[in-house]
C-alpha positions as CSV (number, residue, x, y, z in Angstrom):
1,M,-34.3,-52.8,-75.4
2,S,-34.1,-52.0,-71.7
3,E,-37.4,-54.1,-71.4
4,H,-35.3,-57.0,-72.6
5,F,-33.0,-56.7,-69.6
6,D,-35.8,-56.9,-67.2
7,D,-36.7,-60.4,-68.8
8,H,-33.4,-61.6,-67.4
9,R,-34.5,-60.9,-64.0
10,G,-37.7,-63.0,-64.3
11,K,-35.5,-65.8,-65.8
12,R,-33.7,-65.8,-62.5
13,R,-37.2,-66.7,-60.8
14,R,-37.7,-69.4,-63.4
15,S,-34.6,-71.2,-61.9
16,G,-36.5,-71.8,-58.9
17,K,-39.5,-73.3,-60.6
18,Q,-37.3,-75.6,-62.3
19,R,-36.2,-77.1,-58.9
20,F,-39.9,-78.0,-58.4
21,G,-39.2,-79.9,-61.8
22,T,-37.3,-82.5,-59.6
23,I,-40.3,-83.2,-57.3
24,F,-42.2,-84.0,-60.5
25,R,-39.5,-86.3,-61.7
26,P,-40.1,-88.9,-59.3
27,A,-43.8,-88.7,-59.8
28,P,-43.7,-91.2,-62.8
29,F,-41.8,-93.2,-60.2
30,L,-44.8,-93.6,-57.9
31,P,-46.2,-96.4,-59.8
32,D,-42.9,-98.1,-60.0
33,Q,-43.2,-98.1,-56.2
34,E,-46.0,-100.6,-56.1
35,R,-43.4,-102.9,-58.0
36,S,-40.5,-102.5,-55.7
37,P,-40.9,-100.0,-52.9
38,S,-37.4,-100.4,-51.8
39,R,-36.2,-99.6,-55.2
40,D,-38.2,-96.2,-55.0
41,D,-36.8,-95.6,-51.6
42,I,-33.2,-95.1,-52.9
43,P,-34.0,-92.6,-56.0
44,L,-36.5,-90.7,-54.0
45,P,-34.1,-89.4,-51.2
46,P,-31.4,-87.8,-53.7
47,D,-34.3,-86.3,-55.8
48,F,-35.7,-84.6,-52.6
49,I,-32.3,-83.3,-51.5
50,I,-32.2,-81.1,-54.6
51,F,-35.5,-79.3,-53.7
52,P,-34.4,-78.3,-50.4
53,R,-31.1,-76.9,-51.6
């Protein structure tokens, strides 16, 4: 059962991986950039702010 507690620590490390997910979110917006680069410029900055945080 004590091994289960160790898993909790690993979950904390997973949180860091979730932050990378924010970078993947704008990935689908890449194709939209060709349609309107000005519009993609606005949602991209806020997404990147979460990554360095």
